[in-house]
C-alpha positions, 0 to 999 in steps of 0.5 A: 083883365083879373090877375090870377091867370094860370101860365104854363112854361115850356122848353124842348122837353115838352112838345109844340102843341099847346093845346092840352094846356089851353084846353086844362085853362091856361091863358099863357106859356112863358117859353125857354128861348135861350140858355148861356150864348150857346142854345136856342130851344128848337122847338120855341118857333113852333111852341109859339106858333101854337100858343099865339094858334089857341090866342095864348099870351106868350112870353120868354125866358132864358136860362142863366149860365153867367153866376156872377159875372157881370160882363158875362150876363151883359153877354147873354143879355145880348144873345137873348135879346137876338132870339127874342128878335128872332122869335118876334117876341112882343115888347109888351111882353116879358124875358124873365131870367132864370138863375137858379143852380147848375152846372153852368150857373155857380150861385155861391157867389156873394149876395152883392155880386149875385145881384149885381150881375143878375141886375146887369142882365135884366138892365140890358133886357129893359133897355131893349123894351121888354118888361123883365122879370126874375125866376129861382126858387123861394130858397134861392131868392131869400138867400142867394140874391138880393130880391128886394134890391130888384124889386125896388127897381123892376117893381113886382117881377119876381117869378117863385118857384116853391111847392107844397109837395112833390107831384101832380098839384092842379090848383095852388094851395094859397097856404103854401104861397112863399112869403116874400114881396115882389111876387108876379107868379108863383110856380106852384108845381112841376107837373100841373094837371098830371101833364108833365109841365109847371103850373104857373099861378099870376099875381098881377096883371103881366099884361098890364101897360104900366109899371106893377106894383108890390102885391100886398094880396096874400098873406104870409105861408103858415106852412112850410113848402118845399122848394 
């Protein structure tokens, strides 16, 4: 199967039908399953059912609230895994850790502490048998996380958000591709096809059985991207 597939990430802000995304060319979804230890996406069951109906791949993401706490990261991983089991997420698919700045997730700790906590979460997910990845903006991955350590351990596992411009984008312009190693998927817009959903394009085969390798196919960005 070729790389460079379109996927959308969906949460409770999107509806339960994946039909419109499938009809525009999306081959899979990354569904928000959990946040912290307290939240489960109430629409996830129906979103996944719709994705399966349209023969779309289904991955999951967890919105981190653990900041730089290793203990909290492990607790959140357990909550995430419980929901992944409830949602029947295949262990052939990815669970991504969405680690970004929010009222519940403080990112200004040291790069070392941040990275240790993220790795603690990812280790628990990997031990449970899932593929694992890390989502954040390009700026956060460069400045607040030691992404090279994560990539060294897990190969091409980064899901990077970096937009050439705000507003609708239908197809990615690789002149604005975020320049870093280990990118598995690029979120290039928050309004794909005017549908009010994030648009992502894969750079590796997310569904391969073997561990992904570092992607060397794309040259560094030649223009600054909005992050």
